[in-house]
N, C-alpha and C positions, 0 to 999 in steps of 0.2 A: 676356351677361356685363356686369358693372358697368362704368361709365365709368372708375372709379378702382379697378382690380383689386387694387393693393397700395399701402400707405403705409408708408414706413420712417421711423421717428422715432429720433433719436440724441441722446445726451448723453455726458457724461464717464463712460467705463467701461461703457457699455451701449447697445444698440440694441433697438428693439421694432418688428417688422414685423407688420402686420395685413393679411390677404389674403382676397380673395373667391375661394374655390376653385371654386364653382359656384353659379349662381342660376337662379331662375325667376320667374314673374310675382308670386308671393305670398311668396317667401322666398329665402334663400340659405344656403350653408354657408361658414363662414369659418374661418380659423386665425390664431393669434397665436404669434409666435416671439420669445423673449427671448434675446439673445446677450450674454455677458459679455466685453466688450472691455477690461476693467480688468486690474489686476495681482494681485488677490486673489479668492479664491473667494467666491461668494455663497451664503448659507445662509438660505433663506426669502425669498419675494418677493411683492409685491403690485403690480399695475399698474392705474392709474386712467385712464380715457379716456371721451370722450363719443361715443355712438352713438345715432342716432335710432331705429334698428331695435330691436325687442324680442327679446332672446335667449331662446329657448324651451328649449334643451338645451345642455349643455356637458360636455366630457370632458377628463380630465387637468388639471383645475383646478376651482375652485369660485367661485360668485358670493358675495362677502362682503357687498356692498350694492349697491342699485340705487335711485337717486333721480332722477326725471326722465329725462334722457338720459345721466346719469353712471353708469358701471359701475366697481366696484372688484372686480377678479379676483385670487384668491390661489392659492398652490400647495396641492397635496395632500401627504400625508406622504411619498409615494415620489418626488416630483419637486421637493423644496425646494432641493436643492443644484445650483448651476451652477458648474462648474469654470472656471478661467481659459481663455478661448477656446472654452468650451462653450456649449450652448444648451438650452433647454427649449421645448416646444411644446404648445399646447392647441388644441382644436377646439370649434366651437359651431355651432348652427343658429339662425337669426333670421328673423323675419317681414319681409315687404316685399322687393321686388327692388331692384337697383341701389343698394347702400348707399353713403353718403358717409362715408369714413373720416376720423378726426380728424387734425388737423395738429399736435397736441400731446398729451402724456400725462405722467404721473408714474410713475416706477418706484422703489419704496421711498422715496417722497418727493422724489426728484430729478427735475427737469424734463427731458423728452425732447421734441424738436421736429423739424420738417422743415427748420428754418433751419440754415445752415452752422454746424458746431461747430468751434471752434478746436482743432486737435490739440495734444497735449502731447509733450514730449521727455523721455526718460530715458536714463541711461547706467548700464551694469551693471559690477559688479566683475570683476576678472580676476586670474588667477594663472598664473605660468610657473615651471617647474622647470628650473633651469640644470644642465647636465651639464658635459662637458669643453669644449663650444663657447664661444668667446670672447663671442659675441653671439647672443642669441635675440630674437625679436620677440614682444611681448605685445600682444594685441588687445583693445581696448575696443569694445563694441557700443553704438551710440547708436540708439534706437528712437523712431519717430514713432507715436503712438497710432492715427492714421488717415491715410490718404493725403490730401495736400492738392492743390487744383486749381492752385495757383501754387507757385513755388519757396519753400522754407523754408531759412533759414540760421541757424547758431548758432556762436558762438565757443567755443574750448576752450583749456585751458592746464594743464600739469602743475605740481605743487608738491612740495617735499621733505616726507618724513615721517622714518622711520628710515632710508630710502634717500636717497642724495645724487645730484643731477643731475651728470652728467659722470663719476661713479664707478660708481654702481649702475645708472643708466639714462640715456638721452639725453633732455634736456629737449625738450618738444614743445609747440607752440602753433599756432593757425591758425583757419581758418573751414571749417566743414563745410556742404555744400550738398545739400539733398534736392530732386531734380527732381520735378515733379508725378507723383504715382503711386508714388513710392519711399517706403518706410517704415523702412528700416534701412541704416545706414552703419557702417563700421569705422574706428577710429583706431589706428594701429600705433605702438608705442613700443619702440625697441631697448633691451634690458636686458643686464647683464653679471653673471657669476658673482661671488659674494662669498665670505666665509669658510665653509668646509665646516660644515654643520649650522646655518646661519643663515637667517633670513628677513628681508628688507628690504621696507619698504612706502613707497609714495608715493601721491599722489592726482592725479586728472584731473577738472577742473571745467568745466561748460558755462556760457556767459554770452551776453548780448546776442542773444537769439533774434529772428528776424524771421519772421512768419507762423505762430508757434506760441508756446506757453508752456512753461516748464520744470517738470516734475513731480519729477524726481530729478536734481539738478544735479551731484552729486559721486559718484565711484566710487573705490575703492581698488585699486591694483595691488600685487600681492605677488610678490617675487622670491625663490624658494626655492632654496637651494643645499644639497642633501642631503649628509649625512655619507657618507664612503666606505662601500660595502656590505661588511659583515663576514659572510662566509658561516658558517652554523651547521655544527656537526660532526655527522655521522651515525654511529650505532652500531647494531649488531645483537646481540641477547642470546642466550646459550645457552638451550636448552630440553631438558627431559627428560620422557619419557612412559613409563608402564608399560602394556605390551600384554597383552591377554588374548585368546586364541583362543576365540571362541564359535562352534563348529561345530554346525549344526543339521541333523538328518536331513531336515527339511522345507525346508531351504534359506534363503537370504537373504531378508529382507523388502524389500530395495532393488530398484529397477527396473533393467533392463539399460541400458547406455550406448546412445546413438543415438536417433534420432527414432522416434516411435510412429505407428501407423496403425490402421485398423479393418478387421475382416473379419467380416461378419455381425454378431453381437451381441458380438464380442470386441474388446478393444484388444490389438494385437499389436506385438511388437518387430520389428526389421529382418529377423529370420530367420523371421518368421511365427508365433512362439510366443506364446500368449496370456499376458497379464500383467494385473495388477489394481492400480489406483491406490488406495492407502490414505493419504489426505491428512488434514492438520489445518489448519484455518483459523487464520491469525494476523493479526488486524486492527490497524489504526492508521495505515497509509499513506493510507487514504481520509479520515482526519479532519484537522482543522487542526493536529494534531501532526506530520503529514507524516513519520511514522516508526512502525514496528511498536511496539505497546505493550510495556511491561515493561523497556525499556532503562534505566530509572531503577533497576532492581533487579538485573539481571544483564547480562552482555555478550550480544550477539546470537550470538556463537560458542558460548557455554555452552548457551544455550537450544536452538540448532539441533542440537548434539550430543545433547542430551537427547531431542529428537524422534526422532533416528535410533535411540537406545538403546531407545526404547519400541516401535519397530516401524513408525513412519510412514515412508513413502517419498517423500512429496510435501507441499509447502506450497501451499495455495490462498491467494494473497496479494492481499487486496483493496486497491484504490487508487482515487483520484479522478482525473478528468481534470485538475483543478487542480494535481495533483502535478507535471505536466509543465511547469508554469510555473517558470522559473528562479528566481522570487522565492519559491518555496515553502520557507520556513525551518523546519527541524525543531525541535521542542522536546520536553521530557519525556525527555531523554537524560542519563544520568550519564556525562560524558566521561572521568571517571577509569576507568570500567569499559569504555567504548567510545571510546578515544582516537582511533582511526582514522576516526571519524565527524565529528570536529570540523571545522567550517567547510564541510560539505557541504550542498547543497540536497536536497530530498526525493527527486528522481529519482536523485541520486548515492547516497543511502542505499539505494534499491532496487537499484542496481548492486552495492553491497556484499553485500546479502543473496543476490542471484543468484550472485555470484562465489563466496561461501563455500559456498553449497549445492552448487555443482559439486565442490568439494574433498571434500565428505562423501558424494557420491553421491545427494544429495537432488534431486528434481525440483521445478519451480515451475510452477504454473498462475496466470497473471495474471488477476485478476478486476476488471473495470470495475464497481466497486461503486456509483458515483454520479458526477455531473458536478462540481459544486462541492464543496469539502471539507465533510465532515459525517458523519453516521451514517445507516445504512440506505440503501435505494434512493432514486432521485429521487422527490420528492414527487408528481410527476404520473404516476408509474408507467411512464414511457417512457424510452427511451435518449437522448433529447434533451430540452432544456428551454429556458427563455427566455434562459439564459446560454450554452448550448452547442448549436449546431446539429448535425443529423445529419452534415453534411459535416465539422464539427470532430471529432466522435466518430470517424468513419472515419479522418480524417487522423492523429489521435492514436494510434489502433491501428496504423496503418502505421509511424508513428515508432517505436513500441515493437517491432514485428515486425522492423524494420530494425536497431534497436539490438542486439537479442539474436539476430539471425540466425546469428551465428558461434558460438553455443553450443547444445548439446543439453540444457542444464540447464532452460531454459524449454521446456516441452513443449506449451504451448497457451494459448489465449485464451478465457476465460469472457466472452463478448461483452458482456453487460449483466446486471446483478444484478436479479433478481426483477421482471420486467415485470408490471404489474398494472393495475387500473383500466381505462383506455381502451385498453390494449394488446389487439390482436386477433391472430388467427392465420389466415392464408391467405385473407382476404377482399378483398385488393387495396386496402384503404383506406390513408390516410396513416399510420395507426397499426398497420399490419400488421407484426407482429414477425417472422414467418417471412420476409417479403420483405426487411426491413431486415437481418436476420441473414445472409441470402444476399448482399446487397450488401456488407456488411462483410467477410464471410468471403472473398468473391472479391477484394476490394481487398487484404486482408492477403496472400492467396496470390500477388499480383503481386510481392511483395517477400520472402516467406518461405513456401515450400511445405511446410516441415517440420512446422508446428504443427498440433495438433488444434484444432478449433473446438468449444468447449463451448457448446451452445445451450440456454438455460433455457426453460421453458414460460411460459405466461401465467397469469392468475388464473381467467378465465372463458372457456369455449368452449361454444357452443350451450346456454347456460343451466346448465352444470355448473360449480360453483365449488369451488375448493380453495385451498391456500396460494399466496401470491404466487410466481410462477415455477414452480409445481408442476403446472400443467395442460398436458400434452403430447398430449391427445386428438386435436388437429388434425394432428399430425405424420404420422399414417397416410395421410390423404388429401392432405396438403400437406407433404411432407417438404422439409427444407432440402437442396438439391442444389447443390454447389459445382463450380466448374470443375475443380479437382483433387479426384479422387474419394478415398473411403476416409479422410476426415478429420473427419467429423461425429460428435460424441458428444452425446447429449441429457442435460440436467442439471436434474432437478427438485430442489426442496427439500421437506423433510418434517419436521414437528415434532409434539410430543405435546400433550395437553390443557392442560398447565400454561402453554404459550405462548399458545394461543388455542383456544377451544372450536370443535369441528367436530361435525357431526351424528353421525358414526360413533363418536365416543367415548362416546355415551350409548346406543348400540344394545344390545339384549338379549344379542347374541352376541359383544360385545366381550370380549377382543381378537381372537377368532378370525375376525372379519370383516375385519381389516386387509389381509390379502393380496389380497382381492377389491377393496378400495378402491384399493390401489396398482396392481393390474392395470388398473383402469379408467382411471386418470389418466396413468400413465407406464410401469408394469411390463410392459404387453403388448408394448412395443417390444423389450424384452429377451426376453421369454418366447417370442415368435414368431420370434426370430432376425433381426428387422428392423435393429436398430442397437444399439450399446453404450449403456449408461446409467451416468452418474456422479451419484450423489446428492450434490450439491455442498455441502449443509448439512443436518445433523441433529444434535440434541443435547438434553440435559436435565440438570437438577440431580438427577434420580432421587430426589426426595423424596416421591413419591406412588406408591401401588401402580399406578395407571393409567399413569404414566410408565414405571415399571419394566416393565410388561407390553408397552407400546408398543416400548420399546427391545429387549426380548428378541425380539419378533416381527420387528422391522425388521432386526436383525442377522442373524437366521436367514434371512429372506427374501433379503437381499443376498448371503449366503454360499452359498445353494443353487446347485448346478451346473445347467447347462441350456444352455450356449453351444455353440459349435463344438467338438466333441469333449468337451463337458462340462468344459472346461479351467478356467474361472474364473467366479466370480459377478459381481455388480454392483459396480462401483467406487464409492468414497465419499469424502467429505470431512467430518470431524467438526467441528462448531461448538461449541467452538473451543478454542484454546490459552489464551486470556486469561481469568483469573478475573473480569474486569470486565464480562463479558457479563451484563446484568441478567436475561435470560430463562433462560439455561442455565448460568451459571458457566463454568468452563473445566477443561481437563485439569489445569492447575496450580491449586493453592490460593492463598490471598490473599498468601502470602509470595513468590509468583512463583518458587518453587523446588520445593516438595513436590508430588508427583503425587497426584491424587485417586484412591485405590485402587478405589473403586466404579466410576468411569467407565472406567478402564483394564480392569478385570475384565469390564465389560459389552461392550466393543467388541473385546477381544482375539480372540475367535473369528473375527472378520471380517478380520483382517490378511492380507496377501499373503505367500506363501512360494514362492520359486522352486522349480521342479520338482526341481532337482538339489541335492545337498548342497553347501553353500557356506560358506567360512570368512569370517567378518566380524570385523574387529579392533575392540577397544574400548580406547582411542579410535581413531577411523578417520583421524586426521590430526594433523599437527604444525603449530603456529602460531609462526613466527618474528616477533618484534616489532622493527621498525626505528624508531629514535627520533632526532629532531633535538634538538640541545642547546638550541635556541631557535627560536621561530617566525620564519619568513623573510618578508620583504616581496616576494620573488620566488617564482616557481614553481620547485620543486626536483624534479629527476628523478635516479633512481639505478637502474642496471641490477642484476639479481640472477640467480643461477643456482645450482642445487644441485650438489654434488660428492660422489662416493662416498668413504666411509671404509671401515669394515668392513661397513657396510650398503651394498647395491647397488641402483641404480635398476633398475626392472623386476622385481626380486625382493622387496625390502623396502619400497620407496617409489616414487612416480612422479616421474621427473625433471621439474623445474619451472624455468622461466626467464621473464624478462620485464622490465618497467620499472615501478618505483614512481614515482608522481607525488604530490608534496606540494603542495597548493594553499597560497597565502599564508595564514599563520595556523595551518596544520596542523602538528603535531609528531610524529605517530605513524601508522604504517601497518603492516599485517600481511601477511606472505607465508605462505600456507597450502599445505602439502605433504601430499598424500594418501598414506596408508600402504596397502600391499598385504596380501593375505591370507596372509602367511607370517610369523607372529610369531617374534620372536627367542627362541632357547633360551639365549643368553648376551647380554651387553650388546653392542649394535651402535651404530655412529655414522655419521652423514653430515653434511655441512657445507652452509651457505648462504654464498656469497661475494658481496659487493657490489663494483661497479665503475662506471666512467664517470660520476662525479658531475657534475651541472650545478647551479650556484648553491649548492653545499655542498662540504664536505670530508669525507673518510672518517676517522673516529676509529678505531672497531673495525670492520674491513671483513669479518670472517667470524665465524660462530658455529657451534657444534656441537649437533646434535640427538642425544641419547642415547636409544636404545630399550631399556628395561629389561624383561626377561621377567617375566611375572606368572603366577599359577596358572592352569592351563588349566581351562576349564569346558566339558566335553563334554556335548552335549545329545542325548538319544535321543528317539525319537518317544514320545508318550504311548500307554499301553496300557490300555484299559478292561478291567475284570475283571467278568465276570458271576458273581454268587454263587448257588450252588445250596444246597439243604438240606445242612447239614454245613459244617464249617469249611473255609475256603480262604484262601490267602495272595495278596494283591494283588501283581502284578508290580512290579518296580522302575520308577519313572517319574522323569524329571528334566526340567528346563527351564532356560532361560538364567538364569544367576545374575548378581548385580551384581559380585561380585569373587572369590568362592571356589567351589571345586568341591564338590558335594554331591549327595545324592539322598534320596529317601524310600522307605520300605517301609510297607505297610499290611496288617494282619491283620484279616480280616472275620469276625465271629462268626456263629453260627447265627441265623436269624430265630426270634424267640420273642415270642409275644403281639403280633404285628404290628410288631415293632421288631427292629433288629439293633444290635450294638455293633461299634466299630472302634477299633483302636489303631494310630496312625501314628507311625513312628519317623523322625526327621530326622537324617540322617547328614552330618557334616562330613568330607569326604574329603581335605582339604588339610592342609598342615603348619602352618596358622595357625588360631588360635582365632576363632570368630565370636561376635557379640553380639546378633544378631536374625535372625529368619527369617519367611518367609511361605509358606504352602502353599495351593494351590487345590484345592477339592473339587468335582467335577462330579457331581451326582446329582439325580434328580427327587424323591428322598426328602427329607422335611423333617428337618433336624437339630433334635432336641428337647433334647439335652443335650450340654455340652462341658466337658471337664476338662483343664486345662493349656494352654489357648489362649483366644483372643478372636476373635469374629466381626467382621471389619473391614467386610465388605459382603456383601450377598446380593442378587443380581440374577438372576431366573429360576432356572436350575438350577445357578448358579455361586456357591459360597461362597468368599470370600477370608478365610483364617484367619491370624492372627498369634500370635506367642508371648505367653505370660503374663509377668508381671514376674519370675517365679521360674525360668523355663526358657529365657530368650532366649540365654544364653551356652552355647556348646558348645566344649569343648576340641578341639585339633587331633586329627583322626581319632576324635572322640568322637561321642556320640549324645545326643539327648533325645527325649521322646515326649509325645504327648497322645492323648486318646481322646474319642470322641463317640458319641452314640446317634442313630439315624435311623429314622424311621417308614417302612414300606414292605414290600411283599411280596417273597418269594423270587424271584430272577431279575432284580431291578432292577439296573441298572448303576451302579457307583460308580467314580470315577476320581480319583486323587490325584496331584499332581505339585508339585515344588518350584518356587516362583516366584522367591524371592530368599534369599540367605544372605549376611549382611553381618558 
């Protein structure tokens, strides 16, 4: 080792240490560390010093020049900034052993040396807020830039500003002494309250230093006497909703209450009945917006109700680990539409989404989409990166599992989005995703045993490559086995050719080859009864024939029975709700309100329906808005509870109580009350009462919810009709309508010259007129002609037809009709049912 292993050079605001970390006869390895001891950040640095040894290699820095023994070393783009109190380091290799390090250098042109540097003194501003106390102490901190070897003294004295000595503060003067090694001292000045709402200022000045120089001689002291707190007034507004009983013979699309588990290849409820997750992805929390997208266009409540009305029972909610940082400030929110999100951080916005989902009966799957805020998975394809370690990843999951342990709304954790690249499966390496998922799942189960663990695949396994996260071939030999059993669901992603080319899209037998492809990579886990599968992402703009074929095949593949008792097919999560997805678009169109009919028509066959007939209300909840008359500087809390009127808890609605908390600056919060499956036949009412206000007063302390009966829309099962030679009449078929009751009838003509004709009558069964309708036709026969309607979409065997401009309006209890021609042989199945009547 060198005779001089380290040299530390210092100057005003910085030090530079150069160290011999290891050496040998012909060379050595060294390091240089620059520390910012000043008061402002450094942005860009160069250090110049003399070294007789020749530097042959350098990292985390660059050699700007080398003349003789003099080196000028500079930063690289990624390490140019040095925060106050921070440092940067670089390393190098040099020839020759036993280096003699310099006794002086320059940093950004300023001299650094091993000679003693005279420290400097600074005093910082201070502020004190007076309350009812007659006297409070205000503290000024005096700092020495570096510890001295001998005592340092400095004088100090206060002086009037807008504040007066003896009235607003007590004059102070004296001498402050820093013993050797001490770098900070405090000067205390007693202060007194002034006029309410006023601020008084005075100064404290340093003088006559000994053993140091003064860098900042004067500081300002502020005496703040706040005005008396005027509490805002809280009011709650009345609300009225119109209920419609939508009773389906095939049952509710919502999942049952309670935690879910697994049995064989089925996801099951607490009673062991098989269920199916039919989710929609809603992204945004994982980005620097720290909020689900679309909140600039609609309220989150409106969109979540829309999800339920379409048949989704779960939201897969992507987030970033950075969201858990309390400094994650949401943006892209219209607070006039979402007033209760004002002032919240990103994690608190997630809380709101979870809480409201619970009132609607929606479930949530939390998806760790990436570490730092952004789009897509981590760039390195792993569950950790340079900014977030695996330990941090697991700790953050435990935080969320603890946070939501008290609710069954969150049903599970999608542990990491789309492992790919270096991610492996079951090989025991540092990047073994199967092992990491096991560690994370076991850690989560120490704080929350209710959750399902959704484990995605990798990209490559034993030379077989597919979509990021889509390869689960290794799960057969190396399954994820957790301490708490029956909680693992495997979750691949799958996309069509428009997203990225894959060899199977160009095969001669496409699309009939797709089931075999899915069986190879992930479907065999379900087909063999090994484990449940949740296709966490799939989607398309459906603008090409190839994509439409892929969609039809995948929906049919996921729908097919084959589980325990043949109860349910493969669960799924459609990508996505947002129209802003560049690859797939969304369920919503660009206005963030209109539903894309082609996409809904394509995925509707795969929705979940409970085994029993279930009544679902539209809407499924009542939202009471509680508003403060002004933003408060204090945290406001108000207790609330529902009370029966002519509507009764347990029959018409779910009794609800709790405490609202308004963070400082927030002026609006929502109390959501869930409606039960017994719609009103006459107007019914119940109340929400406010009580126990803290830091506020109650203006209007109670509000009334009025439940208005709407037209019933009874839904019967679809009945396919097989047509034989000769005329036949299609059975009446109906489906969930948007507002009015109705049905369709269809008369199918004889097959002639390879084609048949059909006349479909749309019936308005209500007491109100309608102005638009949609009818779905399911047939393998191609529609070749259409009169009195328009084709809105055609995916696979499903045609979505809408009214023409001349026959959209139907009088109460009236009818309209349209006709079509379809190619096909006798015996082919044709099915028609009403989708909407508005």
